MMTF fields as JSON, N, C-alpha, C and O atoms, coordinates in Angstrom:
{
  "mmtfVersion": "1.0.0",
  "mmtfProducer": "UNKNOWN",
  "numBonds": 407,
  "numAtoms": 408,
  "numGroups": 102,
  "numChains": 1,
  "numModels": 1,
  "chainsPerModel": [1],
  "groupsPerChain": [102],
  "chainIdList": ["A"],
  "bondAtomList": [4, 2, 8, 6, 12, 10, 16, 14, 20, 18, 24, 22, 28, 26, 32, 30, 36, 34, 40, 38, 44, 42, 48, 46, 52, 50, 56, 54, 60, 58, 64, 62, 68, 66, 72, 70, 76, 74, 80, 78, 84, 82, 88, 86, 92, 90, 96, 94, 100, 98, 104, 102, 108, 106, 112, 110, 116, 114, 120, 118, 124, 122, 128, 126, 132, 130, 136, 134, 140, 138, 144, 142, 148, 146, 152, 150, 156, 154, 160, 158, 164, 162, 168, 166, 172, 170, 176, 174, 180, 178, 184, 182, 188, 186, 192, 190, 196, 194, 200, 198, 204, 202, 208, 206, 212, 210, 216, 214, 220, 218, 224, 222, 228, 226, 232, 230, 236, 234, 240, 238, 244, 242, 248, 246, 252, 250, 256, 254, 260, 258, 264, 262, 268, 266, 272, 270, 276, 274, 280, 278, 284, 282, 288, 286, 292, 290, 296, 294, 300, 298, 304, 302, 308, 306, 312, 310, 316, 314, 320, 318, 324, 322, 328, 326, 332, 330, 336, 334, 340, 338, 344, 342, 348, 346, 352, 350, 356, 354, 360, 358, 364, 362, 368, 366, 372, 370, 376, 374, 380, 378, 384, 382, 388, 386, 392, 390, 396, 394, 400, 398, 404, 402],
  "bondOrderList": [1, 1, 1, 1, 1, 1, 1, 1, 1, 1, 1, 1, 1, 1, 1, 1, 1, 1, 1, 1, 1, 1, 1, 1, 1, 1, 1, 1, 1, 1, 1, 1, 1, 1, 1, 1, 1, 1, 1, 1, 1, 1, 1, 1, 1, 1, 1, 1, 1, 1, 1, 1, 1, 1, 1, 1, 1, 1, 1, 1, 1, 1, 1, 1, 1, 1, 1, 1, 1, 1, 1, 1, 1, 1, 1, 1, 1, 1, 1, 1, 1, 1, 1, 1, 1, 1, 1, 1, 1, 1, 1, 1, 1, 1, 1, 1, 1, 1, 1, 1, 1],
  "groupList": [{"groupName": "UNK", "atomNameList": ["N", "CA", "C", "O"], "elementList": ["N", "C", "C", "O"], "formalChargeList": [0, 0, 0, 0], "bondAtomList": [1, 0, 2, 1, 3, 2], "bondOrderList": [1, 1, 2], "singleLetterCode": "X", "chemCompType": "L-PEPTIDE LINKING"}],
  "groupTypeList": [0, 0, 0, 0, 0, 0, 0, 0, 0, 0, 0, 0, 0, 0, 0, 0, 0, 0, 0, 0, 0, 0, 0, 0, 0, 0, 0, 0, 0, 0, 0, 0, 0, 0, 0, 0, 0, 0, 0, 0, 0, 0, 0, 0, 0, 0, 0, 0, 0, 0, 0, 0, 0, 0, 0, 0, 0, 0, 0, 0, 0, 0, 0, 0, 0, 0, 0, 0, 0, 0, 0, 0, 0, 0, 0, 0, 0, 0, 0, 0, 0, 0, 0, 0, 0, 0, 0, 0, 0, 0, 0, 0, 0, 0, 0, 0, 0, 0, 0, 0, 0, 0],
  "groupIdList": [1, 2, 3, 4, 5, 6, 7, 8, 9, 10, 11, 12, 13, 14, 15, 16, 17, 18, 19, 20, 21, 22, 23, 24, 25, 26, 27, 28, 29, 30, 31, 32, 33, 34, 35, 36, 37, 38, 39, 40, 41, 42, 43, 44, 45, 46, 47, 48, 49, 50, 51, 52, 53, 54, 55, 56, 57, 58, 59, 60, 61, 62, 63, 64, 65, 66, 67, 68, 69, 70, 71, 72, 73, 74, 75, 76, 77, 78, 79, 80, 81, 82, 83, 84, 85, 86, 87, 88, 89, 90, 91, 92, 93, 94, 95, 96, 97, 98, 99, 100, 101, 102],
  "secStructList": [7, 3, 3, 3, 3, 3, 3, 3, 3, 3, 1, 1, 1, 7, 1, 7, 7, 2, 2, 2, 2, 2, 2, 2, 2, 2, 2, 2, 2, 2, 2, 6, 7, 3, 3, 3, 3, 3, 6, 6, 3, 3, 3, 3, 3, 3, 7, 2, 2, 2, 2, 2, 2, 2, 2, 2, 2, 2, 2, 2, 2, 2, 2, 6, 6, 7, 1, 7, 3, 3, 3, 3, 3, 3, 3, 3, 3, 7, 1, 1, 1, 7, 7, 7, 6, 6, 2, 2, 2, 2, 2, 2, 2, 2, 2, 2, 6, 1, 7, 7, 7, 7],
  "xCoordList": [4.389, 4.052, 2.663, 1.752, 2.517, 1.206, 0.747, 1.547, -0.564, -1.214, -1.807, -2.458, -1.595, -2.111, -2.854, -2.275, -4.133, -4.905, -4.854, -5.324, -4.288, -4.071, -4.834, -4.77, -5.556, -6.156, -5.679, -5.884, -5.047, -4.522, -4.675, -4.267, -5.265, -5.461, -5.758, -6.263, -5.448, -5.78, -7.268, -7.874, -7.835, -9.239, -9.378, -10.491, -8.258, -8.303, -7.803, -7.414, -7.814, -7.26, -8.265, -7.876, -9.536, -10.543, -11.06, -10.797, -11.807, -12.51, -11.584, -11.775, -10.6, -9.683, -8.352, -7.703, -7.957, -6.711, -5.747, -4.84, -5.943, -5.127, -3.635, -2.807, -3.272, -1.856, -1.23, -0.068, -1.993, -1.498, -1.442, -0.511, -2.428, -2.425, -1.234, -0.557, -0.973, 0.165, 1.485, 2.408, 1.565, 2.768, 3.005, 4.134, 1.935, 2.046, 2.342, 3.136, 1.717, 1.975, 3.435, 4.027, 4.022, 5.434, 6.296, 7.243, 5.972, 6.7, 6.539, 7.51, 5.315, 5.041, 5.792, 6.428, 5.727, 6.374, 7.886, 8.506, 8.473, 9.926, 10.379, 11.573, 9.46, 9.82, 10.305, 11.049, 9.889, 10.249, 9.316, 9.463, 8.353, 7.387, 6.377, 6.031, 5.909, 4.816, 3.568, 3.269, 2.851, 1.627, 0.667, 1.044, -0.589, -1.632, -2.462, -3.07, -2.481, -3.266, -4.698, -4.924, -5.654, -7.072, -7.703, -7.082, -8.915, -9.559, -9.85, -10.024, -9.902, -10.275, -9.149, -9.349, -7.981, -6.866, -5.755, -5.815, -4.746, -3.593, -3.3, -3.333, -3.014, -2.675, -1.173, -0.607, -0.531, 0.909, 1.151, 0.333, 2.276, 2.622, 4.069, 4.945, 4.319, 5.691, 5.728, 4.718, 6.9, 7.06, 6.489, 6.498, 5.998, 5.341, 6.159, 5.644, 7.419, 8.213, 8.418, 8.431, 8.579, 8.765, 7.509, 7.583, 6.357, 5.09, 4.775, 4.378, 4.95, 4.639, 5.585, 5.197, 6.829, 7.752, 7.229, 7.303, 6.706, 6.152, 4.921, 4.765, 4.048, 2.864, 3.297, 2.727, 4.304, 4.811, 5.361, 5.114, 6.1, 6.652, 5.557, 5.667, 4.51, 3.369, 2.722, 2.423, 2.51, 1.903, 2.769, 2.262, 4.064, 4.964, 5.001, 5.085, 4.94, 4.928, 3.702, 3.812, 2.549, 1.331, 1.327, 0.885, 1.817, 1.799, 2.657, 2.482, 3.572, 4.426, 3.629, 4.035, 2.478, 1.691, 0.18, -0.585, -0.246, -1.672, -1.978, -1.273, -3.023, -3.372, -4.315, -4.45, -4.967, -5.886, -5.739, -5.835, -5.506, -5.239, -6.108, -6.184, -6.761, -7.541, -6.678, -6.143, -6.543, -5.789, -6.691, -7.224, -6.856, -7.624, -6.755, -6.231, -6.61, -5.79, -6.501, -7.175, -6.33, -6.722, -5.476, -4.799, -5.17, -3.976, -4.365, -5.131, -3.817, -4.012, -2.635, -1.834, -2.364, -1.073, -1.233, -2.218, -0.261, -0.192, 1.282, 2.107, 1.598, 2.985, 3.499, 2.772, 4.769, 5.403, 5.826, 5.528, 6.531, 7.063, 6.397, 6.798, 5.383, 4.735, 3.907, 3.205, 4.0, 3.215, 1.746, 1.416, 0.876, -0.559, -1.255, -2.482, -0.477, -1.051, -2.002, -3.096, -1.601, -2.467, -3.068, -4.115, -2.418, -2.895, -4.288, -5.052, -4.625, -5.955, -7.061, -8.085, -6.866, -7.892, -7.868, -8.909, -6.676, -6.588, -7.36, -7.997, -7.298, -8.024, -9.537, -10.231, -10.052, -11.489, -11.875, -12.907, -11.051, -11.295, -11.357, -12.231, -10.423, -10.37, -11.645, -12.203, -12.1, -13.313, -14.547, -15.447, -14.598, -15.753, -15.665, -16.678, -14.456, -14.283, -14.468, -14.837, -14.209, -14.347, -13.514, -13.064, -13.331, -12.623, -13.539, -14.733, -12.959, -13.711, -12.938, -11.734, -13.625, -12.996, -12.23, -12.758, -10.993, -10.171, -9.664, -8.948],
  "yCoordList": [10.752, 9.42, 9.06, 9.888, 7.838, 7.399, 6.158, 5.369, 6.024, 4.776, 4.252, 5.0, 2.998, 2.395, 1.123, 0.196, 1.087, -0.141, -0.898, -0.401, -2.09, -2.887, -4.193, -4.916, -4.485, -5.798, -6.264, -5.572, -7.423, -7.944, -9.466, -10.149, -9.975, -11.427, -11.785, -10.951, -13.028, -13.465, -13.813, -14.262, -13.598, -13.962, -15.17, -15.555, -15.759, -16.9, -18.193, -19.129, -18.245, -19.408, -20.128, -20.845, -19.95, -20.68, -19.925, -18.736, -20.652, -20.053, -19.643, -18.574, -20.444, -20.131, -19.644, -20.336, -18.45, -17.864, -17.54, -16.723, -18.177, -17.855, -18.117, -17.404, -19.106, -19.336, -18.151, -17.821, -17.51, -16.351, -15.118, -14.318, -14.972, -13.874, -14.03, -13.048, -15.239, -15.49, -15.116, -14.629, -15.343, -14.972, -13.459, -13.004, -12.704, -11.239, -10.797, -9.88, -11.433, -11.074, -11.351, -10.603, -12.389, -12.665, -11.507, -11.096, -10.99, -9.844, -8.628, -7.932, -8.378, -7.235, -7.382, -6.434, -8.552, -8.784, -8.611, -8.025, -9.117, -9.025, -7.611, -7.317, -6.739, -5.372, -4.526, -3.564, -4.88, -4.082, -2.919, -2.226, -2.691, -1.612, -2.023, -3.199, -1.066, -1.383, -1.758, -1.129, -2.785, -3.182, -3.817, -4.256, -3.849, -4.511, -5.353, -4.833, -6.648, -7.578, -7.588, -7.701, -7.47, -7.561, -8.636, -9.076, -9.069, -10.1, -9.655, -10.495, -8.351, -7.849, -7.129, -6.654, -7.041, -6.343, -6.122, -6.603, -5.394, -5.114, -3.627, -3.02, -3.038, -1.627, -1.527, -2.121, -0.776, -0.548, 0.919, 1.777, 1.201, 2.583, 2.844, 2.018, 4.008, 4.369, 5.497, 6.147, 5.717, 6.719, 6.169, 4.961, 7.074, 6.696, 5.67, 4.609, 5.973, 5.085, 3.72, 2.709, 3.672, 2.391, 1.534, 0.338, 2.142, 1.403, 0.95, -0.196, 1.841, 1.475, 0.394, -0.415, 0.375, -0.695, -2.044, -3.037, -2.084, -3.325, -3.745, -4.923, -2.799, -3.106, -3.682, -4.665, -3.07, -3.539, -4.969, -5.805, -5.236, -6.584, -7.618, -8.75, -7.242, -8.155, -8.454, -9.605, -7.404, -7.592, -8.494, -9.424, -8.226, -9.019, -10.48, -11.383, -10.706, -12.077, -12.836, -13.988, -12.196, -12.85, -12.961, -13.969, -11.932, -11.923, -13.047, -13.422, -13.579, -14.67, -15.902, -16.637, -16.142, -17.327, -17.104, -18.066, -15.858, -15.535, -14.669, -13.699, -15.027, -14.278, -13.11, -12.212, -13.116, -12.03, -11.725, -12.622, -10.443, -10.023, -8.821, -7.86, -8.884, -7.754, -6.993, -7.58, -5.675, -4.822, -3.668, -2.961, -3.485, -2.351, -1.656, -2.293, -0.327, 0.441, 1.726, 2.363, 2.086, 3.408, 3.979, 3.288, 5.242, 5.871, 7.163, 7.969, 7.345, 8.566, 9.144, 8.543, 10.319, 10.979, 12.098, 12.836, 12.217, 13.353, 13.705, 12.847, 14.978, 15.432, 15.147, 15.27, 14.763, 14.491, 13.049, 12.228, 12.753, 11.413, 10.662, 9.544, 11.262, 10.609, 9.411, 9.478, 8.324, 7.131, 7.381, 7.953, 6.956, 7.093, 5.742, 5.672, 4.669, 3.325, 3.078, 2.548, 3.449, 3.239, 4.533, 4.511, 5.657, 6.917, 7.297, 7.918, 6.932, 7.277, 6.553, 7.156, 5.28, 4.543, 4.919, 4.947, 5.208, 5.643, 6.952, 7.14, 7.843, 9.112, 8.876, 9.56, 7.948, 7.642, 7.065, 7.433, 6.164, 5.622, 6.754, 6.778, 7.682, 8.822, 9.66, 10.058, 9.924, 10.733, 10.021, 10.656, 8.7, 7.925, 7.634, 7.388, 7.664, 7.404, 5.945, 5.633, 5.047, 3.623, 2.806, 3.312, 1.554, 0.642, 0.258, 0.022, 0.203, -0.235, -1.378, -1.525, -2.167, -3.268, -2.731, -1.949, -3.159, -2.714, -3.924, -3.797],
  "zCoordList": [10.075, 10.57, 10.044, 10.054, 9.593, 9.125, 9.889, 10.393, 9.95, 10.316, 9.021, 8.291, 8.732, 7.505, 7.875, 8.442, 7.55, 7.732, 6.41, 5.387, 6.432, 5.232, 5.302, 6.296, 4.232, 4.025, 2.657, 1.659, 2.602, 1.332, 1.327, 2.266, 0.26, 0.15, -1.299, -2.05, -1.704, -3.057, -3.144, -2.171, -4.315, -4.515, -5.447, -5.808, -5.831, -6.748, -6.102, -6.801, -4.762, -4.078, -3.195, -2.272, -3.462, -2.714, -1.508, -1.328, -0.684, 0.445, 1.578, 2.159, 1.909, 2.999, 2.439, 1.654, 2.85, 2.348, 3.493, 3.332, 4.638, 5.812, 5.59, 6.157, 4.791, 4.503, 3.786, 4.025, 2.905, 2.168, 3.074, 2.982, 3.936, 4.897, 5.836, 6.141, 6.293, 7.182, 6.505, 7.158, 5.215, 4.465, 4.561, 4.74, 4.439, 4.538, 5.971, 6.184, 6.943, 8.341, 8.688, 9.466, 8.14, 8.366, 7.857, 8.527, 6.689, 6.124, 7.028, 7.324, 7.461, 8.335, 9.65, 10.11, 10.253, 11.537, 11.441, 12.329, 10.372, 10.193, 9.819, 9.885, 9.432, 9.024, 10.193, 10.001, 11.394, 12.558, 12.82, 13.827, 11.931, 12.139, 13.209, 13.319, 13.989, 14.911, 14.098, 13.083, 14.552, 13.853, 14.836, 15.923, 14.416, 15.205, 14.249, 13.313, 14.493, 13.69, 14.209, 15.414, 13.314, 13.668, 12.793, 11.825, 13.107, 12.288, 10.85, 9.967, 10.614, 9.29, 8.558, 7.44, 9.161, 8.528, 9.532, 10.663, 9.107, 9.949, 9.897, 8.827, 11.052, 11.137, 11.313, 12.23, 10.436, 10.501, 10.814, 10.482, 11.453, 11.781, 11.409, 11.667, 10.796, 10.455, 9.453, 9.182, 8.912, 7.865, 6.552, 6.315, 5.709, 4.447, 3.663, 3.309, 3.391, 2.542, 3.182, 2.48, 4.494, 5.174, 5.114, 4.832, 5.378, 5.35, 3.926, 3.715, 2.947, 1.562, 1.043, 0.201, 1.543, 1.171, 1.66, 0.937, 2.876, 3.424, 2.627, 2.307, 2.305, 1.489, 0.147, -0.324, -0.466, -1.758, -1.648, -2.518, -0.583, -0.408, -0.187, -0.659, 0.522, 0.699, -0.652, -0.968, -1.44, -2.763, -3.637, -4.264, -3.681, -4.521, -4.08, -4.913, -2.787, -2.283, -2.793, -3.212, -2.756, -3.246, -4.769, -5.319, -5.444, -6.913, -7.497, -8.657, -6.711, -7.2, -7.595, -8.494, -6.921, -7.266, -7.187, -7.127, -7.188, -7.183, -8.401, -8.679, -9.114, -10.32, -10.045, -10.877, -8.883, -8.541, -7.048, -6.211, -6.724, -5.349, -5.013, -5.78, -3.858, -3.356, -2.357, -1.416, -2.565, -1.644, -1.252, -2.108, 0.045, 0.567, 1.61, 2.524, 1.458, 2.395, 2.784, 1.973, 4.047, 4.528, 5.183, 5.945, 4.888, 5.437, 6.134, 5.606, 7.341, 8.114, 8.395, 9.111, 7.827, 8.03, 9.039, 9.017, 9.918, 10.833, 11.001, 11.312, 10.792, 10.91, 12.313, 13.299, 12.379, 13.665, 13.769, 12.901, 14.851, 15.053, 16.189, 16.511, 16.802, 17.943, 17.482, 16.473, 18.232, 17.935, 18.25, 19.289, 17.358, 17.574, 17.583, 17.662, 17.502, 17.434, 18.607, 18.414, 19.796, 20.958, 21.485, 22.132, 21.216, 21.802, 21.315, 22.054, 20.087, 19.564, 20.332, 20.654, 20.624, 21.374, 22.855, 23.511, 23.377, 24.772, 24.988, 26.025, 24.01, 24.119, 24.172, 24.924, 23.411, 23.44, 24.8, 25.361, 25.328, 26.679, 27.701, 28.568, 27.587, 28.505, 28.409, 29.432, 27.207, 27.021, 27.54, 28.089, 27.373, 27.849, 29.349, 30.005, 29.872, 31.288, 31.673, 32.805, 30.715, 31.022, 30.026, 28.998, 30.36, 29.492, 28.32, 28.5, 27.134, 25.948, 25.294, 25.506, 24.516, 23.799, 22.596, 21.805, 22.471, 21.335, 20.616, 19.623]
}
């Protein structure tokens, strides 16, 4: 199981690229994979091939009409099938003994 933090956007479409980001979020949302949208990127969770397929589809969607695309990814792999999307932050809350902003 992997957690993948993905940031993908065109760099040749001006100052605001939210329409292009929304196009990718639509692909991610329709994939059925667990994900968390943040202001700076999106975290996806799943098996390597499933997550990389979604990343590939996002790239191909932008490449259809964008000449320059920035892609930044961080991947954390851990053997097993247990979800870590929320458990990692829950563990920090537990250690601190208080609610934190997530």
